[in-house]
N, CA, C and O of each residue as an XYZ file, in Angstrom:
404
protein
N     -12.327     25.452    -11.303
C     -11.159     24.615    -11.323
C     -11.597     23.151    -11.272
O     -12.463     22.769    -10.485
N     -10.982     22.351    -12.124
C     -11.279     20.914    -12.163
C     -10.101     20.174    -11.533
O      -8.942     20.405    -11.878
N     -10.431     19.273    -10.595
C      -9.440     18.500     -9.924
C      -9.231     17.165    -10.628
O     -10.170     16.642    -11.228
N      -8.031     16.600    -10.572
C      -7.762     15.266    -11.093
C      -8.029     14.281     -9.947
O      -7.510     14.420     -8.840
N      -8.855     13.286    -10.260
C      -9.197     12.254     -9.293
C      -8.304     11.035     -9.485
O      -8.253     10.460    -10.572
N      -7.605     10.646     -8.429
C      -6.730      9.471     -8.465
C      -7.248      8.436     -7.472
O      -7.550      8.776     -6.329
N      -7.351      7.215     -7.882
C      -7.866      6.179     -6.979
C      -6.733      5.225     -6.652
O      -6.067      4.712     -7.552
N      -6.514      4.988     -5.383
C      -5.450      4.093     -4.960
C      -5.831      2.636     -5.306
O      -7.003      2.318     -5.512
N      -4.818      1.772     -5.363
C      -5.096      0.366     -5.642
C      -5.927     -0.241     -4.523
O      -6.730     -1.136     -4.786
N      -5.769      0.203     -3.310
C      -6.522     -0.284     -2.157
C      -7.996      0.060     -2.306
O      -8.862     -0.763     -2.011
N      -8.281      1.268     -2.761
C      -9.664      1.703     -2.962
C     -10.322      0.898     -4.094
O     -11.497      0.541     -4.007
N      -9.545      0.615     -5.163
C     -10.078     -0.196     -6.240
C     -10.380     -1.632     -5.779
O     -11.349     -2.254     -6.214
N      -9.512     -2.135     -4.883
C      -9.752     -3.486     -4.300
C     -10.994     -3.443     -3.413
O     -11.788     -4.384     -3.431
N     -11.182     -2.361     -2.628
C     -12.385     -2.236     -1.816
C     -13.630     -2.286     -2.665
O     -14.604     -2.944     -2.300
N     -13.616     -1.600     -3.796
C     -14.776     -1.553     -4.689
C     -15.030     -2.976     -5.260
O     -16.165     -3.453     -5.264
N     -13.987     -3.619     -5.723
C     -14.132     -4.932     -6.248
C     -14.701     -5.910     -5.224
O     -15.570     -6.719     -5.550
N     -14.215     -5.837     -3.996
C     -14.698     -6.727     -2.921
C     -16.144     -6.447     -2.577
O     -16.911     -7.391     -2.385
N     -16.555     -5.183     -2.489
C     -17.921     -4.869     -2.112
C     -18.882     -5.289     -3.236
O     -19.999     -5.723     -2.954
N     -18.472     -5.168     -4.482
C     -19.353     -5.582     -5.593
C     -19.457     -7.096     -5.606
O     -20.538     -7.632     -5.846
N     -18.392     -7.779     -5.361
C     -18.426     -9.224     -5.301
C     -19.287     -9.718     -4.173
O     -20.024    -10.688     -4.351
N     -19.225     -9.086     -3.010
C     -20.054     -9.391     -1.879
C     -21.512     -9.233     -2.218
O     -22.325    -10.110     -1.927
N     -21.845     -8.119     -2.832
C     -23.278     -7.815     -3.164
C     -23.799     -8.858     -4.178
O     -24.917     -9.359     -4.059
N     -22.965     -9.160     -5.157
C     -23.386    -10.124     -6.211
C     -23.573    -11.498     -5.624
O     -24.539    -12.183     -5.958
N     -22.643    -11.934     -4.727
C     -22.819    -13.311     -4.185
C     -23.841    -13.368     -3.106
O     -24.585    -14.345     -3.026
N     -23.917    -12.367     -2.266
C     -24.877    -12.406     -1.137
C     -26.322    -12.293     -1.611
O     -27.215    -12.931     -1.053
N     -26.547    -11.493     -2.625
C     -27.926    -11.240     -3.076
C     -28.247    -11.900     -4.380
O     -29.393    -11.892     -4.829
N     -27.212    -12.486     -5.006
C     -27.415    -13.159     -6.334
C     -28.134    -12.220     -7.305
O     -28.968    -12.648     -8.103
N     -27.798    -10.955     -7.222
C     -28.450     -9.944     -8.087
C     -27.400     -9.077     -8.757
O     -26.984     -8.066     -8.192
N     -26.956     -9.462     -9.975
C     -25.968     -8.668    -10.653
C     -26.423     -7.215    -10.885
O     -25.601     -6.301    -10.938
N     -27.717     -7.024    -11.020
C     -28.232     -5.646    -11.260
C     -27.967     -4.749    -10.068
O     -27.650     -3.575    -10.256
N     -28.082     -5.251     -8.854
C     -27.859     -4.473     -7.649
C     -26.373     -4.099     -7.621
O     -26.040     -2.948     -7.337
N     -25.498     -5.021     -7.903
C     -24.071     -4.735     -7.911
C     -23.736     -3.700     -9.000
O     -22.899     -2.819     -8.799
N     -24.387     -3.823    -10.119
C     -24.175     -2.904    -11.211
C     -24.566     -1.471    -10.843
O     -23.843     -0.512    -11.115
N     -25.733     -1.366    -10.217
C     -26.224     -0.035     -9.805
C     -25.302      0.567     -8.716
O     -25.040      1.769     -8.722
N     -24.821     -0.269     -7.796
C     -23.903      0.200     -6.778
C     -22.621      0.696     -7.406
O     -22.138      1.773     -7.058
N     -22.066     -0.064     -8.321
C     -20.873      0.335     -9.028
C     -21.055      1.716     -9.683
O     -20.207      2.600     -9.563
N     -22.171      1.862    -10.366
C     -22.487      3.128    -11.049
C     -22.590      4.296    -10.076
O     -22.104      5.393    -10.354
N     -23.237      4.048     -8.917
C     -23.344      5.080     -7.897
C     -22.023      5.523     -7.386
O     -21.764      6.719     -7.256
N     -21.157      4.548     -7.085
C     -19.814      4.843     -6.550
C     -18.980      5.591     -7.581
O     -18.310      6.570     -7.250
N     -19.018      5.131     -8.831
C     -18.219      5.792     -9.908
C     -18.726      7.216    -10.082
O     -17.918      8.141    -10.164
N     -20.054      7.422    -10.140
C     -20.555      8.752    -10.295
C     -20.158      9.686     -9.166
O     -19.816     10.847     -9.390
N     -20.211      9.144     -7.911
C     -19.793      9.935     -6.765
C     -18.324     10.325     -6.827
O     -17.970     11.479     -6.584
N     -17.461      9.348     -7.156
C     -16.061      9.589     -7.285
C     -15.807     10.637     -8.368
O     -15.063     11.591     -8.140
N     -16.410     10.474     -9.531
C     -16.283     11.422    -10.623
C     -16.680     12.833    -10.235
O     -16.074     13.807    -10.683
N     -17.736     12.939     -9.373
C     -18.219     14.251     -8.980
C     -17.197     15.010     -8.172
O     -17.242     16.238     -8.097
N     -16.266     14.281     -7.561
C     -15.222     14.964     -6.765
C     -14.277     15.808     -7.605
O     -13.566     16.660     -7.073
N     -14.262     15.582     -8.893
C     -13.415     16.426     -9.760
C     -13.898     17.869     -9.801
O     -13.122     18.787    -10.066
N     -15.188     18.062     -9.535
C     -15.767     19.393     -9.573
C     -15.788     20.065     -8.188
O     -15.416     21.231     -8.053
N     -16.233     19.304     -7.146
C     -16.451     19.920     -5.822
C     -15.889     19.041     -4.725
O     -16.667     18.546     -3.909
N     -14.586     18.815     -4.654
C     -14.051     17.916     -3.614
C     -14.098     18.453     -2.207
O     -14.030     17.691     -1.243
N     -14.217     19.774     -2.077
C     -14.201     20.379     -0.748
C     -15.563     20.470     -0.095
O     -15.680     21.001      1.009
N     -16.603     19.962     -0.755
C     -17.974     20.026     -0.231
C     -18.160     19.196      1.007
O     -19.045     19.486      1.811
N     -17.351     18.165      1.190
C     -17.447     17.288      2.337
C     -16.408     17.778      3.394
O     -15.256     18.053      3.061
N     -16.841     17.876      4.642
C     -15.943     18.405      5.649
C     -14.772     17.479      5.977
O     -14.865     16.271      5.761
N     -13.697     18.017      6.484
C     -12.581     17.257      6.980
C     -13.060     16.505      8.206
O     -13.853     17.012      8.998
N     -12.553     15.261      8.349
C     -12.940     14.388      9.493
C     -12.787     15.076     10.820
O     -11.873     15.878     11.007
N     -13.674     14.770     11.746
C     -13.620     15.291     13.106
C     -12.542     14.639     13.937
O     -12.028     15.231     14.886
N     -12.191     13.380     13.565
C     -11.122     12.655     14.281
C      -9.815     13.480     14.164
O      -9.422     13.910     13.080
N      -9.179     13.675     15.304
C      -7.989     14.575     15.362
C      -6.897     14.127     14.430
O      -6.366     14.951     13.684
N      -6.539     12.879     14.433
C      -5.466     12.390     13.590
C      -5.842     12.546     12.097
O      -5.038     13.008     11.287
N      -7.050     12.160     11.768
C      -7.462     12.238     10.372
C      -7.673     13.673      9.906
O      -7.446     14.010      8.744
N      -8.116     14.513     10.850
C      -8.243     15.945     10.558
C      -6.896     16.531     10.147
O      -6.811     17.289      9.181
N      -5.836     16.176     10.890
C      -4.518     16.706     10.594
C      -4.062     16.273      9.185
O      -3.296     16.985      8.535
N      -4.538     15.105      8.721
C      -4.164     14.609      7.403
C      -5.105     15.114      6.310
O      -4.900     14.822      5.132
N      -6.125     15.864      6.692
C      -7.058     16.377      5.701
C      -8.002     15.351      5.079
O      -8.483     15.505      3.957
N      -8.249     14.281      5.874
C      -9.100     13.199      5.357
C     -10.567     13.608      5.345
O     -11.076     14.140      6.331
N     -11.241     13.362      4.235
C     -12.621     13.653      4.093
C     -13.377     12.363      3.747
O     -12.768     11.390      3.303
N     -14.719     12.352      3.951
C     -15.523     11.160      3.567
C     -16.774     11.647      2.926
O     -17.284     12.718      3.257
N     -17.282     10.852      1.990
C     -18.497     11.120      1.309
C     -19.304      9.822      1.361
O     -18.792      8.737      1.085
N     -20.555      9.965      1.717
C     -21.465      8.790      1.874
C     -22.123      8.505      0.524
O     -22.645      9.398     -0.144
N     -22.076      7.206      0.145
C     -22.768      6.735     -1.026
C     -23.532      5.486     -0.575
O     -22.933      4.433     -0.360
N     -24.849      5.607     -0.433
C     -25.646      4.558      0.114
C     -25.131      4.150      1.461
O     -25.176      4.953      2.393
N     -24.632      2.910      1.617
C     -24.116      2.481      2.912
C     -22.567      2.457      2.970
O     -21.974      1.784      3.814
N     -21.966      3.176      2.092
C     -20.492      3.144      2.002
C     -19.899      4.559      2.088
O     -20.511      5.532      1.651
N     -18.716      4.644      2.651
C     -17.964      5.891      2.688
C     -16.887      5.849      1.611
O     -16.167      4.858      1.489
N     -16.778      6.873      0.863
C     -15.659      7.121      0.015
C     -14.722      8.016      0.786
O     -15.052      9.166      1.074
N     -13.549      7.496      1.124
C     -12.629      8.246      2.003
C     -11.478      8.786      1.131
O     -10.828      8.033      0.406
N     -11.244     10.104      1.220
C     -10.311     10.724      0.338
C      -9.668     11.907      0.967
O     -10.077     12.346      2.042
N      -8.642     12.449      0.302
C      -8.129     13.747      0.692
C      -7.703     14.516     -0.534
O      -7.442     13.930     -1.585
N      -7.633     15.815     -0.405
C      -7.283     16.701     -1.508
C      -5.852     17.191     -1.303
O      -5.495     17.712     -0.247
N      -5.056     17.007     -2.336
C      -3.671     17.457     -2.258
C      -3.426     18.303     -3.526
O      -3.345     17.785     -4.639
N      -3.315     19.614     -3.306
C      -3.170     20.510     -4.470
C      -4.352     20.427     -5.392
O      -5.474     20.731     -4.989
N      -4.129     20.025     -6.615
C      -5.209     19.916     -7.604
C      -5.630     18.445     -7.774
O      -6.320     18.117     -8.739
N      -5.234     17.578     -6.872
C      -5.552     16.155     -6.926
C      -6.481     15.750     -5.808
O      -6.352     16.212     -4.674
N      -7.422     14.877     -6.139
C      -8.268     14.231     -5.164
C      -7.818     12.777     -5.126
O      -7.867     12.089     -6.146
N      -7.380     12.299     -3.963
C      -6.892     10.935     -3.857
C      -7.890     10.089     -3.079
O      -8.133     10.322     -1.895
N      -8.454      9.121     -3.750
C      -9.410      8.225     -3.150
C      -8.616      7.151     -2.402
O      -7.896      6.375     -3.030
N      -8.731      7.094     -1.096
C      -7.977      6.195     -0.260
C      -8.628      4.851     -0.021
O      -7.978      3.813     -0.144
N      -9.922      4.859      0.323
C     -10.656      3.635      0.620
C     -12.119      3.853      0.260
O     -12.594      4.983      0.152
N     -12.819      2.733      0.078
C     -14.299      2.742     -0.016
C     -14.737      1.634      0.933
O     -14.493      0.450      0.697
N     -15.404      2.063      2.035
C     -15.654      1.156      3.157
C     -17.108      1.203      3.601
O     -17.767      2.239      3.506
N     -17.602      0.064      4.088
C     -18.927     -0.002      4.639
C     -19.020      0.914      5.847
O     -18.110      0.929      6.676
N     -20.101      1.677      5.963
C     -20.176      2.699      6.968
C     -20.268      2.202      8.435
O     -20.089      2.987      9.366
N     -20.538      0.941      8.624
C     -20.617      0.455     10.020
C     -19.321     -0.157     10.508
O     -19.228     -0.625     11.643
N     -18.314     -0.149      9.636
C     -17.017     -0.647     10.025
C     -16.257      0.467     10.770
O     -16.525      1.656     10.596
N     -15.299      0.033     11.606
C     -14.409      1.010     12.277
C     -13.401      1.446     11.266
O     -12.242      1.035     11.302
N     -13.861      2.314     10.325
C     -13.023      2.705      9.204
C     -11.803      3.525      9.572
O     -10.817      3.504      8.835
N     -11.830      4.237     10.667
C     -10.665      5.015     11.068
C      -9.429      4.156     11.241
O      -8.317      4.578     10.926
N      -9.630      2.943     11.746
C      -8.507      2.032     11.970
C      -7.995      1.414     10.705
O      -6.939      0.783     10.733
N      -8.695      1.559      9.572
C      -8.339      0.905      8.367
C      -7.550      1.844      7.432
O      -7.189      1.450      6.323
N      -7.289      3.055      7.870
C      -6.530      4.017      6.986
C      -5.068      3.935      7.244
O      -4.289      4.650      6.613
C-alpha cells in the first residue's frame, strides 16, 4: 500500500527557515542543498513505510498518533490518518518540540 504524503504549510516554513539558517550561518549553499535533499528523501520515503517509526512516548502526543523520524539533527514530525501521512513540523532535535505542536 502506498500512502499519500501531505506537508502542512508550517512544515514547509520550517524547512525554508532551516535551509536559510544553514546557508547564512555556514555560507555554504552546498550544505543547505544536501540537507534539503536528505529531508525530501526522508519525507518521500514515508509514502512506503510510514509506520516504521514508533508513536511518541509523550502521553498527549501518543493519543494523537504523532510520530517522529530523525534526519541528521532534525525531526520530521508527522502522523498517519487513513492512507495519508501528514507532515506537521520539521524541527531541530534539541528544541522542546513537544511544545511547538
